C-alpha positions in Angstrom: 10.7 -46.9 -13.7 10.1 -45.7 -10.2 12.9 -45.4 -7.4 12.0 -45.7 -4.5 14.5 -44.2 -2.2 13.8 -44.5 1.3 16.5 -42.5 3.2 17.3 -43.7 7.1 19.0 -42.8 9.3 20.7 -45.8 12.1 20.9 -46.0 15.4 24.8 -45.5 16.1 27.2 -48.5 16.6 24.1 -50.3 14.4 25.0 -50.5 10.8 26.7 -53.8 11.0 23.0 -54.7 11.9 21.5 -53.4 9.7 23.1 -54.1 6.8 22.3 -57.6 7.7 18.7 -57.1 8.7 18.7 -55.7 5.2 20.1 -58.4 3.6 18.1 -61.0 5.4 14.9 -58.6 3.8 16.7 -58.3 0.3 14.6 -61.3 -1.0 11.1 -60.1 0.0 11.6 -56.8 -1.7 12.9 -59.1 -4.9 9.3 -61.1 -4.9 7.2 -58.2 -4.7 4.7 -57.0 -7.4 7.0 -55.3 -9.6 10.0 -55.3 -7.7 12.7 -55.3 -10.8 15.6 -54.7 -8.2 17.6 -52.9 -4.9 20.4 -51.6 -3.6 21.3 -50.1 -0.2 23.9 -46.5 -0.7 25.9 -45.9 3.1 26.1 -42.0 3.0 30.2 -41.5 3.1 29.5 -38.2 5.3 27.7 -39.7 7.4 28.0 -43.4 7.9 24.8 -43.9 10.2 22.4 -42.6 7.0 21.9 -45.1 3.8 19.7 -45.5 1.1 17.3 -47.5 -0.1 17.0 -47.2 -3.5 14.6 -50.0 -5.1 13.4 -49.7 -8.4 9.3 -50.3 -9.0 7.6 -50.6 -12.5 4.7 -47.9 -10.1 4.6 -46.2 -7.4 1.5 -48.0 -6.7 3.1 -51.3 -6.7 5.6 -50.5 -3.5 3.0 -48.0 -2.0 -0.8 -50.2 -2.3 0.5 -53.8 -3.1 4.1 -54.2 -1.0 3.0 -51.3 2.1 -0.2 -53.4 2.2 1.5 -56.8 2.5 2.9 -59.2 5.6 6.9 -58.8 3.1 6.6 -55.6 4.8 5.1 -56.0 8.1 8.4 -59.1 7.5 10.8 -56.3 6.2 10.0 -53.2 8.9 10.6 -56.4 11.6 13.9 -57.3 11.0 15.0 -53.6 10.1 12.7 -51.4 12.4 14.6 -51.2 16.0 17.5 -50.2 13.9 16.2 -47.2 12.8 17.3 -43.8 14.7 13.7 -42.2 13.7 11.9 -43.2 10.4 12.7 -42.9 7.0 12.1 -41.0 4.6 10.3 -41.9 1.7 9.9 -40.4 -1.3 9.6 -41.9 -5.3 11.7 -40.5 -9.0 11.6 -41.0 -12.0 14.7 -40.2 -14.0 14.3 -37.7 -16.4 18.1 -37.8 -18.5 20.7 -39.6 -17.8 24.4 -39.1 -19.2 27.3 -41.2 -18.6 31.3 -40.7 -19.7 31.4 -43.2 -22.6 
C-alpha cells in the first residue's frame, strides 16, 4: 500500500469551505482505480494546514491513472481556489507499525 500525503495550506478563513469541497470530492477518489480510501487531517498547531492522505495500491494509480483523469480536474475545480499555494505531495510506504495492545 502506498500513501499519497498532500500537505495543503488553505487561505485563512476558507477552512470550512475547503473541508466541504473535500467531502464533495471524496467520491472522485473512492471510485478511482487503485484507491483504497482517504482521510483529511488538520494540523492542530496551524489550522490552515491540512494533510490529505490517500491510500493507493501503487504510485502509478495516483500519478498516472488519477492525475490524467477528468476526476482529478474536478477535484482541483472543487478545492483549488482555496489553496494558499500549491500542495506539497509525497508518497510513503509503511516500513514498520507499532501499537499499544
